[in-house]
C-alpha positions as a LaTeX table, in Angstrom:
\begin{tabular}{lrrr}
\hline
Residue & $x$ (\AA) & $y$ (\AA) & $z$ (\AA) \\
\hline
Met1 & $-32.72$ & 82.11 & $-24.93$ \\
Gly2 & $-32.74$ & 82.39 & $-21.15$ \\
Asp3 & $-36.03$ & 80.54 & $-20.70$ \\
Arg4 & $-36.21$ & 77.57 & $-18.32$ \\
Leu5 & $-37.00$ & 74.10 & $-19.57$ \\
Ile6 & $-38.58$ & 71.81 & $-16.99$ \\
Val7 & $-38.93$ & 68.11 & $-17.72$ \\
Glu8 & $-41.06$ & 66.18 & $-15.26$ \\
Gly9 & $-40.11$ & 62.57 & $-14.56$ \\
Thr10 & $-42.98$ & 60.35 & $-15.70$ \\
Tyr11 & $-41.46$ & 56.92 & $-15.17$ \\
Gly12 & $-40.38$ & 55.10 & $-11.99$ \\
Gly13 & $-36.89$ & 56.39 & $-11.22$ \\
Asn14 & $-36.95$ & 59.45 & $-13.46$ \\
Val15 & $-36.79$ & 62.75 & $-11.66$ \\
Arg16 & $-37.60$ & 66.31 & $-12.61$ \\
Arg17 & $-34.84$ & 68.09 & $-14.54$ \\
Glu18 & $-34.39$ & 71.79 & $-15.03$ \\
Gly19 & $-32.26$ & 73.57 & $-17.55$ \\
Val20 & $-31.70$ & 76.94 & $-19.18$ \\
Val21 & $-32.19$ & 77.40 & $-22.91$ \\
Val22 & $-28.83$ & 78.65 & $-24.18$ \\
Gly23 & $-29.50$ & 78.30 & $-27.90$ \\
Val24 & $-32.32$ & 78.01 & $-30.40$ \\
Glu25 & $-31.66$ & 76.18 & $-33.65$ \\
His26 & $-34.48$ & 77.76 & $-35.71$ \\
Ala27 & $-35.15$ & 81.44 & $-36.40$ \\
Asp28 & $-38.83$ & 81.02 & $-35.46$ \\
Gly29 & $-37.89$ & 79.72 & $-31.97$ \\
Ser30 & $-39.16$ & 76.20 & $-32.53$ \\
Pro31 & $-37.32$ & 73.13 & $-31.16$ \\
Pro32 & $-34.80$ & 71.74 & $-30.85$ \\
Tyr33 & $-33.29$ & 73.84 & $-28.08$ \\
Arg34 & $-29.73$ & 73.78 & $-26.77$ \\
Val35 & $-30.15$ & 73.38 & $-22.99$ \\
Arg36 & $-27.63$ & 73.65 & $-20.14$ \\
Trp37 & $-28.84$ & 71.36 & $-17.36$ \\
Leu38 & $-28.69$ & 72.85 & $-13.87$ \\
Asp39 & $-27.92$ & 69.55 & $-12.13$ \\
Asn40 & $-24.64$ & 68.87 & $-13.95$ \\
Gly41 & $-23.85$ & 71.82 & $-16.26$ \\
His42 & $-23.85$ & 69.69 & $-19.41$ \\
Glu43 & $-25.44$ & 70.96 & $-22.59$ \\
Ser44 & $-27.59$ & 68.93 & $-24.94$ \\
Leu45 & $-29.91$ & 69.37 & $-27.89$ \\
Val46 & $-33.49$ & 68.81 & $-26.73$ \\
Tyr47 & $-36.77$ & 68.17 & $-28.54$ \\
Pro48 & $-39.21$ & 68.71 & $-25.64$ \\
Gly49 & $-41.90$ & 66.07 & $-25.22$ \\
Pro50 & $-45.31$ & 66.20 & $-23.55$ \\
Asp51 & $-43.69$ & 65.98 & $-20.11$ \\
Ala52 & $-41.81$ & 69.27 & $-20.64$ \\
Arg53 & $-42.73$ & 72.89 & $-20.25$ \\
Val54 & $-40.93$ & 76.15 & $-20.95$ \\
Leu55 & $-41.07$ & 78.99 & $-18.44$ \\
Pro56 & $-40.10$ & 82.50 & $-19.54$ \\
Gly57 & $-36.78$ & 83.73 & $-18.23$ \\
Arg58 & $-36.17$ & 87.21 & $-16.90$ \\
Arg59 & $-36.01$ & 89.78 & $-19.65$ \\
\hline
\end{tabular}
């Protein structure tokens, strides 16, 4: 928790999205992740695809 999830837009009008991982569903840290999106504050359950990367948060 606390890591950043960055999803790069790969199609026409899609844009880059950034969020903070606020929950991990599995004890081993594997997806899905509960993410709070920085652009609108909403939370969603995310299975990151090949256009996503996780950056370590501050510890």
